[in-house]
C-alpha positions in Angstrom: -19.1 -54.4 -231.6 -18.1 -53.0 -235.2 -18.6 -54.3 -238.6 -15.3 -53.0 -240.1 -15.8 -52.8 -243.8 -18.2 -49.9 -244.7 -18.8 -49.3 -241.0 -15.3 -48.5 -239.3 -13.8 -47.4 -242.6 -14.5 -46.2 -245.8 -12.9 -49.4 -247.2 -15.0 -51.2 -250.3 -14.9 -48.3 -252.6 -12.0 -46.8 -252.9 -9.9 -49.8 -251.4 -10.9 -53.0 -251.6 -12.3 -52.9 -255.7 -8.8 -51.2 -256.3 -7.2 -54.0 -255.0 -9.4 -57.3 -256.7 -9.2 -54.9 -260.1 -5.3 -55.1 -259.8 -4.8 -58.4 -259.2 -7.2 -58.9 -262.2 -4.6 -57.2 -264.4 -1.7 -58.6 -262.6 -3.2 -62.3 -263.8 -4.2 -61.0 -266.7 -7.3 -61.8 -266.5 -10.1 -59.0 -268.7 -11.9 -58.0 -265.5 -12.4 -54.5 -264.3 -14.6 -53.7 -261.3 -16.7 -50.8 -261.4 -17.8 -48.9 -258.3 -21.9 -49.9 -259.5 -20.8 -53.4 -260.5 -18.6 -53.8 -257.2 -21.8 -52.3 -255.2 -23.9 -55.0 -256.9 -21.0 -57.7 -255.7 -21.3 -57.2 -252.1 -24.9 -59.7 -251.6 -22.0 -62.1 -251.5 -20.3 -61.4 -247.9 -16.9 -62.7 -247.8 -14.2 -61.7 -250.9 -13.3 -65.1 -252.0 -16.5 -66.5 -252.2 -17.7 -62.8 -253.8 -14.7 -63.8 -256.9 -15.7 -67.1 -257.0 -18.9 -67.1 -257.5 -18.3 -63.7 -260.1 -15.7 -66.5 -262.1 -18.5 -69.2 -262.4 -20.5 -66.8 -263.5 -18.1 -66.5 -266.4 -17.6 -70.3 -267.5 -14.4 -70.5 -265.6 -14.0 -74.9 -264.7 -11.5 -74.2 -262.2 -13.1 -70.9 -260.2 -12.7 -71.6 -257.1 -9.0 -72.4 -257.4 -8.5 -69.0 -259.3 -10.7 -67.5 -256.7 -8.0 -68.4 -254.2 -5.1 -67.4 -255.8 -6.9 -63.9 -257.0 -7.6 -63.6 -252.9 -4.3 -64.2 -251.8 -2.7 -61.3 -254.0 -5.8 -59.6 -253.7 -5.0 -59.7 -249.7 -1.3 -58.9 -250.5 -2.6 -55.4 -252.4 -4.7 -53.8 -249.6 -3.0 -55.0 -246.9 -0.3 -52.5 -247.9 -2.6 -50.2 -249.3 -3.8 -50.2 -245.1 -0.2 -50.3 -244.3 0.2 -47.3 -245.9 -2.9 -44.9 -244.2 -4.7 -45.3 -247.4 -8.0 -46.8 -245.9 -9.6 -43.9 -244.0 -12.3 -44.0 -241.3 -15.2 -42.6 -241.7 -16.0 -39.3 -241.1 -17.1 -38.7 -237.3 -16.1 -42.8 -236.3 -12.5 -41.8 -234.4 -14.5 -39.1 -232.1 -17.2 -41.9 -231.2 -14.4 -44.7 -229.8 -12.3 -41.6 -228.1 -16.2 -40.8 -226.3 -17.1 -44.3 -225.6 -13.7 -45.4 -224.4 -13.8 -41.8 -221.7 -17.3 -43.2 -220.4 -15.4 -47.2 -220.3 -17.3 -49.0 -222.5 -15.5 -51.9 -223.9 -15.0 -51.5 -227.9 -14.4 -54.9 -230.3 -15.3 -55.5 -233.6 -17.0 -59.0 -235.4 -16.0 -59.1 -239.5 -16.1 -61.2 -242.1 -12.8 -59.8 -243.7 -9.5 -62.0 -242.8 -7.3 -61.0 -239.9 -4.3 -60.6 -241.9 -5.5 -57.3 -243.2 -8.2 -56.3 -240.3 -5.2 -56.2 -237.7 -2.7 -53.8 -239.0 -5.8 -51.7 -240.4 -7.0 -51.6 -237.3 -3.7 -50.9 -235.5 -2.9 -48.0 -238.2 -6.4 -46.3 -238.0 -7.2 -46.6 -234.5 -4.9 -47.9 -232.5 -3.6 -51.0 -231.1 -5.4 -51.3 -227.6 -8.3 -49.5 -229.0 -10.4 -52.7 -228.9 -10.5 -55.9 -226.5 -12.0 -58.5 -229.1 -11.3 -58.8 -232.7 -12.8 -61.7 -234.5 -12.5 -61.8 -238.1 -13.7 -64.1 -241.1 -10.0 -66.3 -240.6 -11.4 -67.8 -237.7 -14.8 -67.7 -238.6 -16.2 -71.0 -241.4 -19.6 -69.6 -241.2 -19.3 -66.1 -242.8 -22.1 -63.2 -241.7 -25.0 -63.6 -242.5 -24.3 -66.2 -240.0 -23.8 -65.4 -236.7 -21.4 -66.7 -235.4 -19.1 -64.2 -235.2 -20.9 -61.8 -232.6 -21.7 -64.9 -231.1 -17.8 -65.1 -230.5 -17.3 -61.7 -229.9 -20.0 -62.1 -226.7 -18.5 -65.5 -225.8 -14.9 -64.0 -225.4 -15.8 -61.1 -223.5 -18.3 -63.2 -221.6 -21.5 -61.0 -221.7 -25.3 -61.5 -222.7 -26.7 -59.9 -226.1 -28.6 -57.9 -224.2 -26.0 -56.6 -222.7 -24.4 -55.0 -226.2 -24.7 -53.6 -229.6 -23.5 -54.4 -233.1 -23.0 -51.6 -235.3 -23.2 -51.9 -239.2 -23.2 -50.7 -242.4 -25.2 -53.4 -244.7 -27.7 -56.3 -244.7 -25.8 -59.3 -244.6 -24.6 -57.5 -241.1 -27.7 -56.8 -239.7 -29.3 -60.1 -240.1 -25.7 -61.6 -238.9 -26.4 -59.3 -235.7 -29.8 -60.4 -234.9 -29.8 -63.6 -234.9 -27.0 -63.4 -232.8 -29.9 -61.8 -230.1 -27.7 -58.6 -230.4 -29.7 -54.4 -231.1 -28.6 -53.0 -234.5 -27.2 -49.4 -235.0 -27.0 -49.2 -239.1 -25.1 -46.5 -240.5 -25.4 -46.5 -244.2 -22.4 -45.6 -246.8 -23.2 -45.1 -250.2 -23.3 -49.1 -251.0 -25.7 -50.0 -248.8 -28.6 -47.3 -248.3 -30.5 -48.6 -250.3 -30.3 -51.8 -248.4 -33.9 -53.2 -246.1 -32.6 -51.9 -242.9 -35.6 -52.1 -241.3 -34.7 -54.6 -238.5 -32.2 -51.9 -236.9 -33.5 -50.3 -234.1 -31.8 -46.4 -235.3 -30.8 -46.2 -239.2 -28.3 -43.5 -239.8 -26.8 -42.2 -242.4 -23.7 -41.5 -241.0 -21.3 -41.2 -237.4 -21.8 -37.2 -238.4 -19.4 -34.7 -236.7 -22.2 -32.7 -235.1 -24.7 -31.2 -237.0 -24.0 -33.6 -239.9 -26.0 -36.9 -238.8 -29.5 -37.5 -240.0 -32.3 -40.0 -238.7 -33.6 -42.4 -241.4 -35.4 -44.4 -239.3 -36.1 -44.1 -235.9 -36.1 -41.2 -233.2 -34.2 -38.3 -233.9 -33.4 -37.9 -229.2 -30.8 -40.7 -230.6 -29.2 -38.5 -232.6 -28.3 -35.6 -229.9 -26.7 -32.7 -232.0 -26.8 -35.1 -235.3 -24.0 -37.5 -234.0 -23.8 -40.7 -233.3 -22.7 -40.6 -229.4 -22.5 -42.1 -226.1 -26.3 -41.2 -225.5 -26.8 -43.1 -228.8 -25.7 -46.4 -227.8 -27.6 -46.1 -223.9 -30.7 -45.4 -226.3 -30.2 -48.8 -228.2 -28.9 -50.6 -225.0 -32.6 -49.7 -223.9 -33.7 -50.9 -227.0 -32.0 -54.4 -227.0 -33.1 -54.9 -223.0 -36.7 -54.2 -224.1 -36.5 -56.6 -227.2 -34.8 -59.4 -225.1 -36.7 -62.3 -224.4 -37.3 -62.4 -220.8 -35.2 -64.8 -218.3 -36.7 -67.8 -216.4 -35.4 -68.6 -212.9 
């Protein structure tokens, strides 16, 4: 099960942030989020919640309503960028998904992003039939770090948590996955490399073309040829089964 923002696609820095800034400009607001400031704001999951918190801190009495309007426009802008192919997959992701599918692995998505842009992005970058289940923030009232999205994917796929692996890039996503009982691979990016990810079974700095990924925490043998591969998921599944509570008859 894969997160989307910052995990499957490199979307935060040059996708969402740019769209938020365009929405601010169209609304005549003076705010422009730098790469550094946006990285700090990412501790709040969900774009609308992020906006509302930011606007309240700046004294807007109508912060919730204004955030809804701005987020709606931002989503339109971002969706158009997705349709144009302006939001790329992270390096190594397409190779990994292809290899996993060749082994018969079921792929799914659990994200706090809205379906309005998640679906066209996945279709454009990866293809319509790659993921067997896609759960988004549109269907979930409790967003990450709550475990609801992951639990819904497990329900749809009809599999126990010990038979699945979550792939995340951030602290919020890791907490969500672990709360759902999932073992987790954390693949950091520029915004999340300093997050506390110690509960992940394995932490890597990228998916990598062979020979480029580094293990940040966990056994180096889980990253053969210094790339995330189906063998990596075999290691993670074994770790998840070992970590699962014993079943009772």
